[in-house]
TORNU-537356 format. One line per 4 residues: number of its first residue (from 1); for each residue z, y, x of C-alpha. Coordinates in nm, 2 decimals, padded with zeros to 4 digits, always signed. Example, Ala and Ser with C-alpha at 12.3 -4.5 7.8 and 13.67 -1.06 7.14 Angstrom:
REM TORNU-537356
1> +00.78/-00.45/+01.23 | +00.71/-00.11/+01.37
REM end
This chain:
REM TORNU-537356
1> +01.99/-00.12/-02.63 | +01.68/-00.01/-02.81 | +01.58/+00.36/-02.77 | +01.64/+00.56/-03.10
5> +01.36/+00.73/-03.28 | +01.45/+01.10/-03.31 | +01.28/+01.36/-03.53 | +01.15/+01.69/-03.39
9> +01.38/+01.88/-03.63 | +01.69/+01.70/-03.49 | +01.58/+01.78/-03.13 | +01.54/+02.14/-03.22
13> +01.89/+02.15/-03.37 | +02.07/+01.98/-03.08 | +01.90/+02.20/-02.82 | +01.95/+02.53/-03.02
17> +01.58/+02.56/-03.08 | +01.49/+02.46/-02.72 | +01.67/+02.77/-02.60 | +01.67/+02.91/-02.24
21> +02.04/+02.85/-02.23 | +01.99/+02.48/-02.28 | +01.71/+02.45/-02.03 | +01.79/+02.22/-01.74
25> +01.46/+02.24/-01.55 | +01.08/+02.18/-01.58 | +00.80/+02.00/-01.40 | +00.43/+01.96/-01.43
29> +00.45/+01.74/-01.75 | +00.73/+01.89/-01.95 | +01.05/+02.09/-01.98 | +01.40/+01.93/-01.99
33> +01.67/+02.06/-02.22 | +02.03/+01.96/-02.28 | +02.10/+01.83/-02.62 | +02.44/+01.79/-02.79
37> +02.45/+01.56/-03.09 | +02.70/+01.58/-03.39 | +02.92/+01.31/-03.24 | +02.94/+01.50/-02.91
41> +02.70/+01.28/-02.72 | +02.50/+01.47/-02.46 | +02.14/+01.38/-02.38 | +01.86/+01.52/-02.17
45> +01.55/+01.59/-02.38 | +01.22/+01.61/-02.20 | +00.96/+01.79/-02.42 | +00.61/+01.69/-02.30
49> +00.37/+01.97/-02.25 | +00.11/+01.99/-02.53 | -00.16/+02.13/-02.30 | -00.15/+01.82/-02.08
53> -00.50/+01.66/-02.11 | -00.38/+01.30/-02.07 | -00.13/+01.33/-02.36 | -00.25/+01.10/-02.63
57> -00.13/+00.80/-02.84 | -00.23/+00.54/-02.59 | -00.07/+00.72/-02.30 | +00.25/+00.79/-02.48
61> +00.27/+00.42/-02.58 | +00.23/+00.31/-02.22 | +00.51/+00.53/-02.10 | +00.73/+00.43/-02.39
65> +00.70/+00.06/-02.31 | +00.73/+00.11/-01.93 | +01.06/+00.30/-01.98 | +01.19/+00.03/-02.22
69> +01.14/-00.23/-01.95 | +01.33/-00.03/-01.68 | +01.69/-00.15/-01.75 | +01.92/-00.12/-01.46
73> +02.27/+00.02/-01.40 | +02.14/+00.26/-01.14 | +01.85/+00.40/-01.35 | +01.91/+00.67/-01.60
77> +01.91/+00.52/-01.95 | +01.62/+00.58/-02.18 | +01.80/+00.66/-02.51 | +01.55/+00.80/-02.75
81> +01.20/+00.94/-02.82 | +01.00/+01.16/-03.05 | +00.63/+01.15/-03.13 | +00.53/+01.36/-03.43
85> +00.22/+01.52/-03.56 | +00.27/+01.83/-03.78 | +00.03/+02.05/-03.97 | +00.07/+02.39/-03.82
89> -00.10/+02.72/-03.95 | -00.31/+02.90/-03.70 | -00.52/+03.22/-03.71 | -00.88/+03.14/-03.66
93> -01.14/+03.42/-03.68 | -00.90/+03.62/-03.90 | -00.83/+03.33/-04.13 | -00.53/+03.11/-04.17
97> -00.61/+02.74/-04.11 | -00.40/+02.43/-04.07 | -00.45/+02.21/-03.77 | -00.27/+01.90/-03.64
101> -00.03/+01.95/-03.35 | +00.14/+01.66/-03.17 | +00.49/+01.69/-03.02 | +00.63/+01.43/-02.78
105> +00.97/+01.39/-02.62 | +01.15/+01.14/-02.41 | +01.53/+01.14/-02.41 | +01.77/+01.01/-02.14
109> +02.14/+01.00/-02.08 | +02.28/+01.33/-01.95 | +02.42/+01.33/-01.60 | +02.70/+01.59/-01.55
113> +02.66/+01.63/-01.17 | +02.35/+01.85/-01.20 | +02.03/+01.83/-01.00 | +01.99/+01.55/-00.74
117> +01.91/+01.83/-00.49 | +02.28/+01.94/-00.50 | +02.38/+01.60/-00.36 | +02.13/+01.55/-00.08
121> +02.21/+01.68/+00.27 | +02.18/+01.63/+00.64 | +02.52/+01.80/+00.69 | +02.85/+01.76/+00.52
125> +03.01/+02.11/+00.48 | +03.30/+02.16/+00.24 | +03.15/+01.92/-00.01 | +02.86/+02.16/-00.07
129> +02.54/+01.99/+00.02 | +02.18/+02.10/+00.07 | +01.85/+01.92/+00.03 | +01.76/+01.70/+00.32
133> +01.45/+01.84/+00.49 | +01.28/+01.50/+00.47 | +01.30/+01.50/+00.09 | +01.17/+01.85/+00.03
137> +00.83/+01.88/-00.14 | +00.60/+02.14/-00.28 | +00.32/+02.14/-00.52 | +00.02/+02.31/-00.35
141> -00.22/+02.39/-00.64 | -00.35/+02.03/-00.67 | -00.13/+01.83/-00.44 | +00.24/+01.75/-00.44
145> +00.32/+01.75/-00.07 | +00.63/+01.57/+00.07 | +00.78/+01.64/+00.32 | +00.72/+02.00/+00.41
149> +00.89/+01.95/+00.74 | +00.76/+01.67/+00.96 | +01.04/+01.50/+01.15 | +00.93/+01.29/+01.44
153> +01.21/+01.06/+01.57 | +01.30/+01.15/+01.93 | +01.35/+00.83/+02.13 | +01.36/+00.79/+02.51
157> +01.09/+00.60/+02.68 | +00.88/+00.58/+02.37 | +00.52/+00.70/+02.39 | +00.41/+00.66/+02.03
161> +00.60/+00.81/+01.74 | +00.50/+00.86/+01.38 | +00.59/+01.04/+01.06 | +00.46/+00.99/+00.70
165> +00.31/+01.26/+00.48 | +00.28/+01.18/+00.11 | +00.02/+01.36/-00.10 | +00.04/+01.31/-00.48
169> -00.25/+01.42/-00.70 | -00.14/+01.49/-01.06 | -00.48/+01.63/-01.16 | -00.79/+01.47/-01.32
173> -01.00/+01.57/-01.01 | -01.05/+01.42/-00.67 | -00.88/+01.64/-00.41 | -01.01/+01.64/-00.05
177> -00.77/+01.73/+00.24 | -00.76/+01.76/+00.61 | -00.50/+01.83/+00.88 | -00.58/+02.11/+01.12
181> -00.43/+02.24/+01.44 | -00.40/+01.89/+01.59 | -00.43/+01.80/+01.95 | -00.62/+01.50/+02.08
185> -00.29/+01.32/+02.13 | -00.27/+01.24/+01.76 | -00.43/+00.94/+01.60 | -00.70/+01.01/+01.35
189> -00.88/+01.09/+01.13 | -00.61/+01.28/+00.94 | -00.83/+01.36/+00.64 | -00.93/+01.19/+00.32
193> -00.97/+01.21/-00.06 | -00.69/+01.17/-00.30 | -00.82/+01.02/-00.63 | -00.70/+01.16/-00.97
197> -00.34/+01.06/-01.07 | -00.26/+00.88/-00.75 | -00.07/+00.89/-00.42 | -00.20/+00.90/-00.06
201> +00.02/+00.83/+00.24 | -00.09/+00.95/+00.57 | +00.07/+00.84/+00.90 | +00.08/+01.13/+01.15
205> +00.11/+00.95/+01.48 | +00.11/+01.07/+01.84 | -00.06/+00.87/+02.10 | +00.18/+01.01/+02.35
209> +00.50/+01.20/+02.30 | +00.44/+01.57/+02.34 | +00.69/+01.79/+02.52 | +00.62/+02.06/+02.27
213> +00.51/+02.00/+01.92 | +00.25/+02.24/+01.76 | +00.42/+02.54/+01.60 | +00.28/+02.41/+01.27
217> +00.03/+02.17/+01.12 | -00.22/+02.32/+00.87 | -00.31/+02.12/+00.56 | -00.63/+02.23/+00.38
221> -00.71/+02.10/+00.03 | -00.99/+02.16/-00.22 | -01.14/+01.99/-00.53 | -01.42/+01.75/-00.43
225> -01.71/+01.73/-00.68 | -01.83/+01.40/-00.82 | -02.12/+01.39/-00.56 | -01.92/+01.49/-00.26
229> -01.74/+01.29/+00.01 | -01.86/+00.96/-00.14 | -01.95/+00.77/+00.17 | -01.79/+00.80/+00.52
233> -01.63/+00.56/+00.77 | -01.32/+00.61/+00.98 | -01.55/+00.73/+01.26 | -01.75/+00.98/+01.06
237> -01.47/+01.11/+00.84 | -01.37/+01.41/+01.05 | -01.73/+01.54/+01.07 | -01.79/+01.48/+00.69
241> -01.46/+01.67/+00.60 | -01.53/+01.96/+00.84 | -01.87/+02.00/+00.68 | -01.73/+01.98/+00.33
245> -01.46/+02.25/+00.39 | -01.70/+02.48/+00.57 | -01.95/+02.45/+00.28 | -01.67/+02.50/+00.02
249> -01.56/+02.83/+00.19 | -01.92/+02.95/+00.23 | -01.97/+02.89/-00.15 | -01.65/+03.09/-00.23
253> -01.47/+02.78/-00.37 | -01.09/+02.77/-00.37 | -00.96/+02.62/-00.05 | -00.58/+02.61/-00.03
257> -00.39/+02.61/+00.30 | -00.04/+02.50/+00.37 | +00.16/+02.52/+00.70 | +00.39/+02.23/+00.77
261> +00.65/+02.27/+01.03 | +00.75/+01.99/+01.27 | +01.04/+01.90/+01.50 | +01.20/+01.61/+01.68
265> +01.51/+01.46/+01.52 | +01.78/+01.23/+01.63 | +01.84/+00.99/+01.34 | +02.20/+00.87/+01.32
269> +02.38/+00.62/+01.11 | +02.41/+00.75/+00.75 | +02.67/+00.72/+00.47 | +02.50/+00.63/+00.15
273> +02.61/+00.71/-00.21 | +02.54/+00.52/-00.53 | +02.36/+00.76/-00.76 | +02.16/+00.72/-01.08
277> +01.79/+00.77/-01.08 | +01.58/+01.01/-01.29 | +01.22/+00.92/-01.35 | +00.93/+01.15/-01.30
281> +00.68/+01.15/-01.59 | +00.34/+01.09/-01.42 | +00.04/+01.00/-01.64 | +00.00/+00.63/-01.57
285> +00.33/+00.52/-01.41 | +00.68/+00.63/-01.30 | +00.77/+00.72/-00.95 | +01.13/+00.67/-00.85
289> +01.27/+00.99/-00.72 | +01.51/+00.81/-00.49 | +01.62/+00.46/-00.42 | +01.97/+00.32/-00.49
293> +02.18/+00.24/-00.19 | +02.53/+00.08/-00.21 | +02.83/+00.26/-00.09 | +02.89/+00.22/+00.28
297> +02.73/+00.28/+00.62 | +02.37/+00.18/+00.69 | +02.14/+00.24/+00.99 | +01.81/+00.42/+00.95
301> +01.50/+00.24/+01.06 | +01.48/+00.44/+01.38 | +01.80/+00.29/+01.51 | +01.60/-00.03/+01.56
305> +01.46/-00.05/+01.91 | +01.12/-00.23/+01.90 | +00.97/-00.40/+02.20 | +00.73/-00.18/+02.39
309> +00.46/-00.44/+02.48 | +00.33/-00.74/+02.30 | -00.02/-00.81/+02.41 | -00.32/-00.69/+02.60
313> -00.60/-00.52/+02.41 | -00.91/-00.41/+02.60 | -01.16/-00.36/+02.32 | -01.17/-00.29/+01.95
317> -01.26/-00.56/+01.70 | -01.12/-00.79/+01.44 | -00.76/-00.92/+01.49 | -00.70/-01.24/+01.29
321> -00.34/-01.27/+01.17 | -00.15/-01.56/+01.02 | +00.20/-01.55/+00.89 | +00.46/-01.83/+00.94
325> +00.59/-01.95/+00.60 | +00.96/-01.98/+00.71 | +01.01/-01.81/+01.05 | +01.00/-01.43/+01.09
329> +00.67/-01.46/+01.29 | +00.31/-01.38/+01.26 | +00.03/-01.51/+01.48 | -00.22/-01.28/+01.65
333> -00.52/-01.38/+01.86 | -00.71/-01.14/+02.08 | -00.98/-01.28/+02.31 | -00.83/-01.58/+02.49
337> -00.47/-01.49/+02.41 | -00.27/-01.61/+02.11 | +00.07/-01.44/+02.05 | +00.36/-01.54/+01.83
341> +00.53/-01.21/+01.73 | +00.88/-01.18/+01.58 | +00.84/-00.89/+01.33 | +01.22/-00.87/+01.27
345> +01.31/-00.83/+01.64 | +00.99/-00.65/+01.72 | +00.94/-00.88/+02.01 | +00.71/-01.16/+02.15
349> +00.83/-01.51/+02.09 | +00.57/-01.66/+02.31 | +00.20/-01.63/+02.41 | -00.07/-01.88/+02.50
353> -00.38/-01.86/+02.70 | -00.68/-02.07/+02.59 | -00.90/-02.14/+02.89 | -01.22/-02.25/+02.72
357> -01.34/-01.95/+02.52 | -01.23/-01.65/+02.31 | -01.04/-01.75/+02.00 | -01.21/-01.68/+01.67
361> -00.93/-01.79/+01.43 | -00.57/-01.94/+01.45 | -00.34/-02.09/+01.19 | +00.02/-02.21/+01.19
365> +00.08/-02.58/+01.09 | +00.45/-02.51/+01.03 | +00.56/-02.86/+00.92 | +00.45/-03.00/+01.26
369> +00.57/-02.69/+01.45 | +00.21/-02.64/+01.57 | -00.06/-02.39/+01.56 | -00.44/-02.46/+01.57
373> -00.72/-02.24/+01.71 | -01.09/-02.24/+01.69 | -01.30/-02.08/+01.97 | -01.63/-01.93/+02.04
377> -01.77/-02.25/+02.19 | -01.70/-02.46/+01.89 | -01.37/-02.62/+02.02 | -01.05/-02.68/+01.83
381> -00.72/-02.67/+02.02 | -00.38/-02.76/+01.89 | -00.06/-02.63/+02.05 | +00.31/-02.71/+01.99
385> +00.52/-02.40/+01.98 | +00.83/-02.62/+02.01 | +00.73/-02.78/+02.34 | +00.50/-02.50/+02.44
389> +00.22/-02.74/+02.53 | -00.13/-02.84/+02.42 | -00.13/-03.13/+02.18 | -00.51/-03.19/+02.13
393> -00.84/-03.03/+02.22 | -01.18/-03.15/+02.09 | -01.54/-03.03/+02.02 | -01.55/-02.96/+01.64
397> -01.88/-02.77/+01.60 | -02.20/-02.71/+01.80 | -02.14/-02.34/+01.78 | -01.85/-02.11/+01.73
401> -01.57/-02.21/+01.50 | -01.55/-01.92/+01.25 | -01.25/-01.99/+01.04 | -00.98/-02.25/+00.97
405> -00.74/-02.34/+00.68 | -00.45/-02.59/+00.65 | -00.39/-02.82/+00.36 | -00.04/-02.74/+00.22
409> +00.08/-03.11/+00.20 | -00.18/-03.35/+00.35 | -00.26/-03.38/+00.73 | -00.58/-03.19/+00.69
413> -00.75/-02.90/+00.86 | -01.07/-02.74/+00.74 | -01.30/-02.58/+00.99 | -01.63/-02.39/+00.95
417> -01.87/-02.32/+01.23 | -02.18/-02.11/+01.31 | -02.37/-02.44/+01.28 | -02.33/-02.38/+00.90
421> -02.11/-02.69/+00.85 | -01.77/-02.73/+00.69 | -01.56/-03.02/+00.83 | -01.23/-03.18/+00.71
425> -01.01/-03.31/+01.00 | -00.73/-03.56/+00.95 | -00.46/-03.53/+01.23 | -00.29/-03.84/+01.08
429> -00.59/-04.04/+01.20 | -00.61/-03.89/+01.54 | -00.80/-03.58/+01.43 | -01.09/-03.78/+01.29
433> -01.35/-03.59/+01.09 | -01.32/-03.75/+00.74 | -01.58/-03.54/+00.56 | -01.86/-03.30/+00.64
437> -01.97/-03.08/+00.35 | -02.32/-02.96/+00.27 | -02.48/-02.70/+00.49 | -02.39/-02.33/+00.42
441> -02.53/-02.01/+00.56 | -02.30/-01.78/+00.76 | -01.96/-01.90/+00.64 | -01.69/-01.64/+00.68
445> -01.38/-01.78/+00.52 | -01.22/-02.10/+00.38 | -00.90/-02.13/+00.17 | -00.74/-02.41/-00.03
449> -00.66/-02.34/-00.40 | -00.29/-02.26/-00.45 | -00.28/-02.44/-00.79 | -00.49/-02.75/-00.69
453> -00.48/-02.83/-00.32 | -00.77/-03.08/-00.35 | -00.99/-02.78/-00.42 | -01.10/-02.51/-00.17
457> -01.34/-02.22/-00.17 | -01.58/-02.09/+00.09 | -01.73/-01.75/+00.14 | -02.08/-01.74/+00.28
461> -02.42/-01.59/+00.24 | -02.47/-01.83/-00.05 | -02.19/-01.67/-00.25 | -01.84/-01.80/-00.33
465> -01.85/-02.17/-00.36 | -01.59/-02.40/-00.50 | -01.54/-02.75/-00.35 | -01.33/-03.06/-00.40
469> -01.23/-03.25/-00.08 | -01.34/-03.58/-00.25 | -01.70/-03.47/-00.28 | -01.97/-03.37/-00.04
473> -02.13/-03.12/-00.29 | -01.99/-02.80/-00.42 | -01.87/-02.79/-00.78 | -02.00/-02.45/-00.87
477> -02.09/-02.11/-00.72 | -01.97/-01.76/-00.81 | -02.20/-01.46/-00.72 | -02.48/-01.71/-00.63
481> -02.73/-01.59/-00.37 | -02.51/-01.29/-00.29 | -02.32/-01.27/+00.04 | -01.94/-01.30/+00.00
485> -01.75/-01.20/+00.31 | -01.38/-01.23/+00.21 | -01.17/-01.35/-00.09 | -00.83/-01.44/-00.21
489> -00.67/-01.61/-00.51 | -00.48/-01.42/-00.78 | -00.24/-01.61/-01.00 | -00.13/-01.48/-01.35
493> +00.09/-01.75/-01.49 | -00.13/-02.05/-01.56 | -00.45/-01.85/-01.51 | -00.63/-01.82/-01.18
497> -00.85/-01.54/-01.07 | -01.02/-01.45/-00.74 | -01.09/-01.12/-00.56 | -01.40/-01.10/-00.35
501> -01.57/-00.87/-00.10 | -01.95/-00.85/-00.06 | -02.04/-00.59/+00.20 | -02.03/-00.28/-00.04
505> -01.76/-00.03/-00.12 | -01.61/-00.24/-00.40 | -01.40/-00.55/-00.46 | -01.47/-00.78/-00.76
509> -01.23/-00.97/-00.98 | -01.34/-01.32/-01.10 | -01.20/-01.53/-01.38 | -01.23/-01.89/-01.26
513> -01.20/-02.02/-01.62 | -01.50/-01.83/-01.75 | -01.67/-01.80/-01.40 | -01.75/-01.44/-01.47
517> -01.67/-01.11/-01.30 | -01.41/-00.93/-01.51 | -01.34/-00.62/-01.31 | -01.47/-00.40/-01.03
521> -01.23/-00.22/-00.80 | -01.41/+00.10/-00.69 | -01.31/+00.40/-00.47 | -01.34/+00.31/-00.11
525> -01.57/+00.54/+00.09 | -01.72/+00.26/+00.31 | -01.76/-00.11/+00.30 | -01.45/-00.32/+00.20
529> -01.38/-00.56/+00.48 | -01.07/-00.76/+00.37 | -00.86/-00.83/+00.06 | -00.52/-00.98/-00.01
533> -00.32/-01.07/-00.31 | +00.06/-01.04/-00.26 | +00.22/-01.38/-00.32 | +00.55/-01.23/-00.47
537> +00.45/-00.90/-00.63 | +00.17/-00.79/-00.86 | -00.02/-00.61/-00.59 | -00.38/-00.64/-00.46
541> -00.45/-00.49/-00.12 | -00.80/-00.39/+00.00 | -00.89/-00.26/+00.34 | -01.21/-00.08/+00.44
545> -01.43/+00.06/+00.71 | -01.32/+00.40/+00.59 | -00.98/+00.33/+00.76 | -00.77/+00.32/+00.45
549> -00.58/+00.05/+00.26 | -00.57/+00.07/-00.12 | -00.29/-00.08/-00.33 | -00.39/-00.20/-00.68
553> -00.19/-00.34/-00.97 | -00.30/-00.70/-01.01 | -00.23/-00.70/-01.38 | -00.39/-00.37/-01.49
557> -00.62/-00.34/-01.18 | -00.52/+00.03/-01.16 | -00.51/+00.21/-00.82 | -00.15/+00.27/-00.73
561> -00.17/+00.42/-00.38 | -00.37/+00.47/-00.06 | -00.24/+00.42/+00.30 | -00.41/+00.57/+00.61
565> -00.26/+00.49/+00.95 | -00.53/+00.65/+01.16 | -00.61/+00.32/+01.35 | -00.98/+00.29/+01.25
569> -01.15/+00.03/+01.04 | -00.92/-00.22/+00.85 | -01.00/-00.57/+00.95 | -00.72/-00.80/+00.84
573> -00.44/-00.80/+00.58 | -00.16/-01.06/+00.55 | +00.16/-01.06/+00.34 | +00.50/-01.18/+00.46
577> +00.61/-01.42/+00.18 | +00.95/-01.35/+00.04 | +00.95/-00.99/+00.15 | +00.77/-00.66/+00.06
581> +00.62/-00.64/+00.41 | +00.25/-00.67/+00.49 | +00.06/-00.69/+00.82 | -00.25/-00.47/+00.85
585> -00.50/-00.53/+01.14 | -00.72/-00.23/+01.24 | -00.99/-00.18/+01.50 | -00.74/-00.01/+01.72
589> -00.40/-00.17/+01.64 | -00.18/-00.35/+01.40 | +00.07/-00.21/+01.14 | +00.37/-00.38/+00.99
593> +00.47/-00.19/+00.68 | +00.70/-00.24/+00.38 | +00.57/-00.16/+00.04 | +00.79/+00.00/-00.23
597> +00.71/-00.21/-00.53 | +00.83/+00.06/-00.77 | +00.58/+00.32/-00.67 | +00.38/+00.12/-00.42
601> +00.40/+00.36/-00.13 | +00.50/+00.24/+00.22 | +00.87/+00.25/+00.29 | +00.89/+00.17/+00.65
605> +00.63/+00.13/+00.92 | +00.61/-00.02/+01.26 | +00.28/+00.09/+01.41 | +00.14/-00.13/+01.69
609> -00.12/+00.08/+01.87 | -00.38/-00.09/+02.09 | -00.43/+00.09/+02.42 | -00.62/-00.01/+02.74
613> -00.34/-00.22/+02.89 | -00.07/-00.27/+02.62 | +00.02/-00.25/+02.26 | +00.31/-00.02/+02.17
617> +00.52/+00.00/+01.86 | +00.64/+00.31/+01.68 | +00.91/+00.35/+01.42 | +00.94/+00.63/+01.18
621> +01.20/+00.74/+00.92 | +01.19/+00.51/+00.62 | +01.04/+00.68/+00.32 | +01.24/+00.45/+00.10
625> +01.46/+00.75/+00.04 | +01.83/+00.73/+00.09 | +02.09/+00.98/-00.05 | +02.32/+01.03/+00.25
629> +02.53/+01.25/+00.47 | +02.58/+01.21/+00.84 | +02.86/+01.01/+00.95
REM end
């Protein structure tokens, strides 16, 4: 059903002139009134604030088309709109003049049950419910903070526990923040910069469970100027933010402080209600206030008991990760150990020790039930995870094997080594090398083209080179004579793009058809290390030395959200096909998180922290919000 165009005069009539009696509520972008039409139909009329700086024709048109596309039985219906410009008389220097004034309104079906807050609770008492503490939020001058009360799950024999803090910046300025009153037992840094009109999710994680939590956590925030906090890594972030806030206070600038309480909470099974959603009007996109859950009983994420140990980790560094295409596994290699990890059961399936040298890369060959590794001494080893035995081992390169990739249909493995050679191996011919490609400098990644598997790309100091397996020479080079460290393919229908990283704070989008750079993803505070294009959702993911992961819309290339897990530099990102889950490798651990593809914030995390002798997992309450009462 198409939304109806409504006049401003009609809206004034059905809301009694936008009277206080008809006022339902208000937010940062408008005031909502109850309207009653001549036929008795009731609607909610959201009048957009005229003083909002982002309010223009283009922006209104974006919001209008976004709302039209959101058609679902559990989402409040978008029934009408108004966008009028009127000539209004004003007094100017004692004279009457006429000026244009634009009025905008969005109209939705009216829900009789009142505010959503009346139906959210952690206790069921005589049908009268209160807002669940985890859903409470507050706008602190520049940031919308949620939750105000940090609830850490209390689980026996669990040393690492975590809770998410969501910061939404609805202003046109960058807002810096930092958490204070923290002990050394918390992972960090717990500070950062929230860009304009975006969301930042911070994982507040304890290294060890504290007997007593701090009485409160203090969150400081202040506007960051265009030349401030532009360049810092995960290791220098704390010092840079301390200096920024000290300077801001010395200069008499506004620094806002907020105290967040915290407690341990036993999370029980919850009864979920089907409710309808209201949409928050936020400049570029819509955030869902809550998710729909079907009637019945469901278990919170914290009822899942993850395994406590999966691997040894004695030093920081890159953790290569590969995801199995059909099993619920991902492959992790650290030093001479290769682990197959079941991310659903949060448990190790098996692990393998490679005797010759430290593993540099590892890939599944799912159709053979194998995985293949390349090591520091230039050897390739092939293991069967079905028989748990080594299938083949051979010398592939004179120096270290840097990276591998598997052909999707043919019995081919690509390898690249520190000897600056790319080789194609055919396991159907006894692992014979069937082609050696021209010499490259400092190759860092190989990947077959998802639309044409006879084509592959290589990232090296020579740029991003495109090859065909039938030729010894490359077909063409993107970003020639510039170092490319990492890349991924982006598919838009029949079109193919690539995203690349080149050792600076940006990621570049390339059109393979025109062979030109069409967009620059900017905003990271240190070098971008890794990129990934989600295979099932329009999301690009970039990870940086600044310790954050950024989520971008792969169609509009707009920043959607930032994630910070406090585990140091981001080194690897992999997507679990057919799900919304992604695996993020950091210097000091691995995170398995689920992305909410509506607002692109994480909805459930399992943080795997690297310690001296073991890697622990930590669950936290899902922020994919449920409307519930305790059972």
